[in-house]
C-alpha positions in Angstrom: 135.4 94.3 48.9 132.0 94.9 48.6 130.6 92.9 51.4 133.3 94.2 53.6 132.6 97.7 53.1 129.5 97.2 54.9 127.6 100.2 53.5 126.9 101.6 50.7 128.3 103.4 48.2 128.9 105.3 45.0 131.0 102.9 42.7 132.6 103.5 39.3 132.9 99.6 39.0 129.9 96.5 39.5 130.9 92.5 39.5 128.6 93.3 36.2 131.4 95.1 34.6 134.4 93.1 35.5 132.5 90.1 33.9 131.5 92.3 30.7 135.7 92.3 30.6 136.0 88.4 31.2 133.4 88.0 28.6 134.5 90.2 26.1 137.9 87.9 26.0 136.0 84.5 26.0 136.6 83.2 22.4 134.4 79.8 21.5 137.7 77.6 21.6 140.3 79.3 24.7 138.8 78.3 27.2 139.0 74.5 28.5 135.5 72.1 30.2 137.4 72.7 33.2 137.8 76.7 32.5 133.8 77.0 31.0 133.0 75.4 34.6 135.2 78.0 36.7 133.7 81.0 34.2 129.9 79.9 35.2 130.8 79.7 39.5 132.4 83.4 38.3 129.4 84.1 36.3 126.9 83.5 39.1 129.0 85.4 41.5 128.8 88.4 39.9 125.6 88.4 39.7 125.5 87.9 43.6 127.4 90.3 44.4 126.1 92.6 42.0 121.9 91.7 43.4 123.2 92.0 47.2 125.3 95.4 46.8 124.2 97.8 44.4 121.2 99.6 44.1 120.6 100.8 40.9 123.6 100.7 37.8 124.0 103.3 35.6 126.0 102.4 32.3 127.4 105.6 30.8 127.9 104.4 27.2 130.4 105.1 24.5 129.7 108.9 23.5 132.8 111.2 24.4 136.1 111.4 22.3 138.6 108.7 23.2 142.1 109.7 24.2 144.5 107.6 24.5 146.8 108.4 28.0 149.4 106.8 30.1 147.6 104.5 32.6 144.5 104.1 30.9 143.4 101.6 28.7 143.9 101.7 24.8 141.3 103.4 23.8 139.9 101.0 20.9 136.6 101.6 19.3 136.0 98.2 18.3 136.8 96.7 21.7 134.5 99.2 23.6 131.9 99.1 21.2 132.0 95.4 21.9 132.4 96.3 25.6 129.6 98.0 25.4 126.8 95.1 23.7 128.3 93.1 26.6 127.3 95.6 29.0 124.0 96.3 28.3 123.0 92.4 27.7 124.2 91.4 31.4 122.3 95.0 32.5 119.0 93.4 30.5 119.3 89.9 31.5 117.1 88.7 33.9 119.5 87.5 36.5 120.1 90.8 37.4 117.8 92.5 39.9 119.5 95.7 40.2 117.6 98.8 39.1 119.4 99.8 35.5 119.5 102.8 34.0 122.0 104.1 30.6 123.2 107.3 29.2 122.3 107.5 25.9 124.8 108.0 23.2 123.9 111.4 22.0 124.6 112.7 25.4 128.0 114.2 25.4 128.6 117.3 28.0 129.1 117.2 31.5 126.0 119.2 32.2 123.3 116.8 30.4 125.6 113.9 32.2 124.8 114.5 35.1 121.5 115.3 34.5 121.2 111.9 33.0 122.6 110.7 36.6 120.4 112.6 38.7 117.3 111.8 36.3 118.1 108.0 37.4 118.9 108.4 41.3 115.8 110.5 42.0 114.0 107.7 39.9 115.6 105.0 42.2 114.6 106.8 44.8 111.4 107.4 43.9 110.9 103.2 43.5 112.3 102.8 46.7 109.9 105.0 48.3 106.7 102.8 46.5 108.1 99.6 47.9 108.3 100.6 51.1 104.5 102.2 50.9 103.7 98.9 49.2 105.4 96.8 52.1 103.9 99.0 55.1 100.5 98.9 53.4 100.7 95.4 53.7 101.1 95.2 57.0 105.0 95.3 57.8 106.4 95.8 60.2 109.1 98.7 61.2 111.3 98.9 63.9 
């Protein structure tokens, strides 16, 4: 779906989220050798899709109160800590080429969370502008 969109857009989920959720369910003995091969391909695909279709990723860490609601995933704090650790690791993984930021845990108000998003957005724009300028200075031709 990311490839078919044909445009850049904001998403609340990335392929790295899907990979983290998958990894959260992997245990030492619950995959066959064939399953491991499928997982390795899936992992590679998730990084490829992320690198092709995203300009930046912002990890929203646990910090606000968990609420049990109809239609939402269970509010299991241990699982969310597990998922957060996996997501952090995937963002820092050398296979991830996308700029990434995170909202610190202590940032729990909507105003401060928005300020974090705004900061990350401005940094991405600055970084892209610097890359374009470096390409121009290197003699790249732009049409």
